[in-house]
C-alpha positions in Angstrom: 16.7 -7.3 48.2 18.6 -9.6 50.4 21.9 -11.5 50.4 19.8 -14.5 50.6 17.8 -13.7 47.4 21.2 -12.9 45.6 22.6 -16.3 46.7 19.6 -17.9 45.4 19.4 -16.0 42.1 23.2 -16.9 41.7 22.8 -20.6 42.3 20.0 -20.6 39.5 22.0 -18.5 37.1 24.9 -21.0 37.6 23.0 -24.2 37.3 20.4 -23.1 34.7 17.4 -24.9 36.6 15.3 -23.8 39.3 14.7 -27.5 40.4 18.3 -28.4 40.4 19.4 -25.2 42.2 16.7 -26.0 44.8 18.1 -29.3 45.3 21.6 -27.8 45.7 20.3 -25.3 48.3 18.4 -28.1 50.2 15.0 -26.3 49.8 11.8 -27.0 47.8 11.4 -25.6 44.5 8.3 -23.5 45.1 9.8 -21.2 47.8 12.8 -20.7 45.6 10.6 -19.8 42.6 8.7 -17.3 44.9 11.9 -15.7 46.1 12.9 -15.1 42.4 9.5 -13.8 41.6 9.9 -11.4 44.6 13.5 -10.3 43.6 12.2 -9.6 40.0 9.0 -7.6 41.3 11.2 -5.5 43.5 13.6 -4.7 40.9 10.8 -4.2 38.4 12.6 -6.3 35.6 12.5 -9.8 34.4 15.7 -11.4 35.3 15.1 -15.0 33.9 13.6 -16.5 30.9 11.7 -19.8 32.1 11.3 -22.7 29.7 10.5 -26.3 30.1 14.3 -27.0 29.5 15.6 -24.7 32.1 16.2 -21.0 32.6 18.4 -18.3 30.9 19.3 -15.0 31.9 17.7 -11.9 30.4 20.2 -8.9 29.7 19.0 -7.6 33.3 19.8 -10.9 34.8 23.2 -10.8 33.3 23.9 -7.5 34.7 22.7 -8.6 38.1 24.6 -11.7 38.2 27.9 -9.6 37.9 26.8 -7.2 40.5 25.6 -9.8 42.9 28.7 -11.9 42.6 30.7 -8.9 43.5 28.4 -8.1 46.6 28.8 -11.9 47.8 32.5 -11.8 47.3 32.6 -8.5 49.4 30.4 -9.9 51.9 32.5 -13.1 52.2 
């Protein structure tokens, strides 16, 4: 897990859509989706529920969002 992946995850969690988050991050959607899937694979849990209308956080995703924000705040 890297800070970059945490930044990406937080952006998606805050925006609620992977495509919109990718635009705000100035990147294409496929690499962002890949990074999120890598993070889920590394942690061994599903963080996001994906739907046509956007994404929502699973309980594990909600927990990670809180911890990730703390880590990012400490980093900054």
